[in-house]
C-alpha positions in Angstrom: 1.5 -40.0 -57.3 0.7 -37.8 -60.2 4.3 -38.2 -61.5 3.9 -42.0 -61.7 1.9 -44.5 -63.9 0.6 -47.9 -62.9 -0.5 -51.0 -64.6 -3.6 -51.4 -62.4 -5.3 -50.2 -59.2 -6.2 -52.7 -56.5 -8.9 -51.5 -54.1 -9.7 -52.8 -50.6 -13.4 -52.6 -50.0 -14.6 -51.6 -46.5 -13.4 -48.2 -45.5 -11.7 -47.7 -48.9 -14.5 -47.5 -51.5 -17.5 -47.9 -49.2 -18.3 -47.2 -45.6 -19.7 -50.2 -43.7 -18.1 -49.5 -40.3 -21.4 -48.8 -38.5 -22.9 -52.1 -39.7 -19.8 -54.2 -39.0 -19.4 -52.7 -35.5 -23.0 -53.5 -34.6 -22.7 -57.1 -35.7 -19.3 -57.7 -34.1 -20.4 -56.0 -30.9 -23.4 -58.3 -30.6 -21.2 -61.3 -31.2 -18.7 -60.2 -28.6 -21.3 -59.5 -26.0 -22.9 -62.9 -26.7 -19.7 -64.6 -25.8 -18.8 -62.5 -22.8 -16.1 -60.6 -24.6 -15.2 -56.9 -24.6 -16.4 -55.4 -27.9 -14.1 -52.5 -27.7 -11.0 -54.7 -27.8 -12.3 -56.6 -30.9 -13.3 -53.5 -32.7 -9.8 -52.1 -32.4 -8.3 -54.8 -34.5 -11.0 -56.6 -36.6 -11.2 -54.2 -39.6 -9.4 -55.4 -42.7 -8.9 -58.9 -41.3 -10.7 -62.1 -42.2 -13.5 -62.8 -39.6 -12.3 -66.3 -38.8 -8.9 -64.9 -37.8 -10.4 -62.4 -35.4 -12.6 -65.1 -33.9 -9.7 -67.5 -33.4 -7.8 -64.6 -31.7 -10.5 -63.7 -29.2 -13.1 -66.6 -28.8 -13.2 -68.9 -25.8 -11.5 -72.3 -26.2 -13.6 -74.9 -28.0 -15.5 -72.4 -30.3 -15.9 -73.5 -33.9 -14.4 -70.4 -35.5 -15.5 -71.3 -39.0 -19.1 -71.8 -37.9 -19.0 -68.5 -35.9 -17.6 -66.7 -38.9 -20.4 -68.0 -41.1 -23.0 -66.7 -38.6 -21.3 -63.3 -38.6 -21.3 -63.2 -42.4 -25.0 -64.0 -42.6 -25.8 -61.2 -40.0 -23.7 -58.7 -42.1 -25.4 -59.8 -45.3 -28.8 -59.2 -43.7 -27.9 -55.8 -42.4 -26.8 -53.3 -45.1 -28.8 -50.2 -44.1 -26.4 -47.3 -43.9 -23.7 -48.7 -46.2 -22.6 -45.9 -48.6 -19.9 -45.2 -51.1 -16.8 -43.2 -49.9 -17.4 -39.8 -51.4 -16.6 -39.8 -55.2 -15.7 -43.5 -55.3 -18.4 -44.5 -57.9 -17.4 -41.8 -60.3 -13.8 -42.7 -60.0 -14.3 -46.5 -60.4 -16.5 -46.0 -63.4 -13.6 -44.2 -65.2 -11.3 -47.2 -64.9 -10.9 -49.8 -67.8 -12.4 -53.1 -66.6 -9.1 -54.9 -67.0 -7.1 -52.4 -65.0 -8.7 -52.6 -61.6 -9.8 -55.1 -58.9 -11.4 -55.2 -55.5 -9.4 -57.2 -52.9 -11.2 -57.7 -49.6 -11.1 -59.8 -46.5 -14.9 -60.3 -46.7 -16.4 -63.5 -48.2 -17.6 -63.2 -51.8 -21.3 -63.1 -51.0 -20.9 -60.3 -48.5 -18.6 -58.4 -50.8 -21.1 -58.4 -53.6 -23.9 -57.5 -51.2 -22.1 -54.5 -49.9 -20.9 -53.3 -53.3 -24.5 -53.4 -54.5 -25.8 -51.7 -51.4 -23.4 -48.8 -52.0 -24.3 -48.6 -55.6 -20.7 -49.4 -56.8 -19.8 -51.4 -59.9 -18.9 -55.1 -59.5 -15.3 -55.6 -60.8 -14.3 -58.2 -63.3 -11.7 -59.3 -60.8 -12.9 -59.7 -57.2 -10.5 -61.4 -54.8 -12.2 -62.3 -51.4 -11.6 -64.3 -48.3 -12.9 -67.4 -50.2 -10.0 -67.1 -52.7 -6.8 -67.1 -50.5 -5.6 -69.3 -47.6 -3.7 -66.5 -45.9 -5.6 -63.3 -45.4 -4.2 -59.8 -44.8 -1.6 -58.9 -43.6 -0.2 -61.7 -45.8 0.3 -60.4 -49.4 -1.4 -63.4 -51.1 -4.6 -61.5 -52.0 -2.9 -58.6 -53.8 -0.6 -61.0 -55.6 -3.6 -63.0 -56.7 -5.4 -59.9 -58.0 -2.4 -58.7 -60.0 -2.0 -62.2 -61.5 -5.7 -62.3 -62.5 -5.3 -58.9 -64.2 -2.1 -60.1 -65.9 0.2 -57.5 -64.4 3.0 -57.4 -62.0 2.0 -56.5 -58.5 5.0 -54.2 -58.2 3.4 -52.1 -61.0 0.1 -51.8 -59.1 -1.3 -49.1 -56.8 -3.1 -50.5 -53.8 -5.8 -48.4 -52.2 -6.2 -49.3 -48.5 -7.5 -47.9 -45.2 -6.5 -50.5 -42.5 -3.1 -51.4 -41.1 -3.4 -55.0 -42.0 -4.2 -54.2 -45.6 -1.4 -51.7 -45.8 1.0 -54.2 -44.5 -0.2 -56.8 -47.0 0.3 -54.3 -49.9 3.8 -53.5 -48.7 4.7 -57.1 -48.4 3.5 -57.7 -51.9 5.8 -54.9 -53.2 3.0 -52.7 -54.4 2.7 -48.9 -54.0 0.1 -47.7 -51.5 -2.5 -44.9 -51.3 -4.2 -44.7 -48.0 -7.9 -43.7 -47.8 -8.6 -41.9 -44.6 -12.3 -41.1 -45.1 -13.4 -43.2 -42.1 -10.6 -42.4 -39.8 -11.4 -40.3 -36.7 -7.7 -39.5 -36.2 -4.9 -38.8 -38.6 -3.1 -42.0 -39.5 0.7 -42.2 -39.2 1.9 -43.6 -42.5 4.7 -42.9 -45.0 2.1 -43.2 -47.8 0.0 -40.5 -49.4 -3.5 -40.1 -47.9 -6.8 -39.0 -49.4 -10.0 -38.2 -47.6 -12.3 -38.7 -50.7 -12.1 -39.3 -54.4 -13.7 -36.0 -55.3 -10.6 -34.3 -56.7 -9.1 -37.4 -58.4 -9.2 -37.9 -62.1 -7.6 -40.4 -64.4 -5.6 -40.5 -67.6 -4.5 -43.6 -69.5 -1.2 -43.6 -71.5 -1.1 -45.0 -75.0 0.1 -48.3 -73.5 -2.9 -48.3 -71.0 -0.9 -47.4 -67.9 -2.9 -45.3 -65.4 -2.0 -41.9 -64.1 -3.8 -39.9 -61.4 -4.6 -36.3 -62.2 -6.2 -33.4 -60.2 -9.6 -32.7 -61.6 -9.3 -29.0 -60.7 -6.0 -28.7 -62.7 -7.5 -30.7 -65.6 -10.5 -28.3 -65.7 -8.2 -25.3 -65.7 
């Protein structure tokens, strides 16, 4: 990636720039148990996907998926203890020009802002959420919308993702992908480069504003 430049960076939120897995798992496990469902099966696939889509996939017939999703959102908004930045994310994000990055998440806007604030991360100028697109990840709509809002081609963007649905969305959009493996317990099989934290990542901007990743250790040397 250090040999390439990009017009903008598009970041997924949960698992990519902040860690909210413990909170999300608790809330979703409580919901699953309340409906007689196996939490383990839901937790395997719910990360990176809009809540309403997960509910429609697993809930018993007759459930109002939109209402249930709103209840889950409120529970997640109420419970933010333990949400932290992925190591080095705040420093890295604060280096970026405001018009060169966005957060693209499957969470609703209120929840996204709540979690970014809880993790102490900056709120981006462009924030694309579940409220802004009809088709969530793995559809590419969210990343295309973010690139358009920044005024750049999505094919010139680097998407930062941690979940299979988000990676598939970025690939479908035609963007390059950096996988963040900070919250993965096992090595992820992917053709894309993987980082465990943002600690060694620095940034350079070309004269035309294009972004290039640099190794902080090499820069200091």
